[in-house]
N, C-alpha and C positions, 0 to 999 in steps of 0.2 A: 504494500500500500504506500505509494509515494504521493507526496503533496502535489507534485506536478500533475499526476494523473487525476487527482481529486479536483484540482482547480480547472484542468482541461475539461473534465466531465461536467463541471458546473458552469462552464462558459456558455452553454446553450440555455436559452430561457425556458424551453419546454422541459429540459431535464431539471432545472431549478424548480419549476412548477411541480414536477413529479415528486421531488424530494419534499417540498412543502406539503403536498397532498399526503404523502406517506407518513408524515409526522402524526396525522390524526389516527390512522390505522392501516394495517396491511391491506393490499388491494390486488385484484386480479388484473392482468394485462388488458383484457377486453374492456373492463370498466374504466381503466385509465385512458385507453384510446377513445372511448366514448366521451369521457369528461373533457379531454383536451381536443376533441374533434379532429383527430388524425386517424389514418388508416391503421389497421393492425400491424402491417409490416413496418410502418414508420415508428409506431410505438415500440415494436420489438427491437428495432435498432437503437432507440434511446435507452431502453432497459438493458440492452447488451452493454452499451458504453458504461452505464451506471454500475452494472454488475462487475464488469472487468476492472473498473476503478476501485471496487470494494465498497462503494457507498451503499449498495443494496444487496440483498440476497433473496433467492427464491426458495420456496418450500411448498411441499404438498399440503393441501388443505383438507383436513379430516381424513377419511378413509379412502377417498378417491384420488389416486396419485396423478390423475390427468389434470386435475384442477390445481393450478399453481398460483400462489400469492407472492407478492413482493413486499419486503419490509426493509426498513433502514437498518444499517449496521452502525454501531457506536464508534468503533475504533478510528475510522478515517476522520470523523468529525472531531474527536479528541485530539488527533494529531494536528488538524488545522487550527483548533483552538490554541494549542500550545504554541504554534508558530505565530499566530496573531498576538498572543500575549507577549512574546519576545519582541515583536515589532512595536507593540504598544509601549513596552518597557523602554525601548530606545527613545521613542518620542517623549515619554515622561521625563527621561534624563535630559534630553535636549531642551524641553520647555523649562525645566527646573534651572538649568544653566543659564538660559536666557533671562529668566526672572531675576536670578542673582546678579547678572550683569546689569540689568536695567536698574535694580535697586542700588547697586554700587555707583553707577554713573549718573544717577538722578540729580545729585547735587553738584556735578562737575560740568556746568554749562548747559545742561539739558533744559528743556522747557519747564518752567515753574508755573504753578497755578496761582 
């Protein structure tokens, strides 16, 4: 599960929509195709990309192995959250340094109110 594959899979608006839809509950491919008003083959391709990226998984529903449902997987989203927290940490440090600089230089010829 690489972050690059996750971000690439989420670059498509339909696939992002499928992820948002699957947050509510697992769903069959046919129901997703109907909901997003795309053909079954088109939805199948989107689900394949999401499955290969590790964002979703498919499983048999009940006793009928022919009925497959798709659900989100937690791990890729946790990896993305970790990466985003690292980026956010960088910006927090940068903004903190800027604030310190602004406070230090406020009385040295800067604008006064």
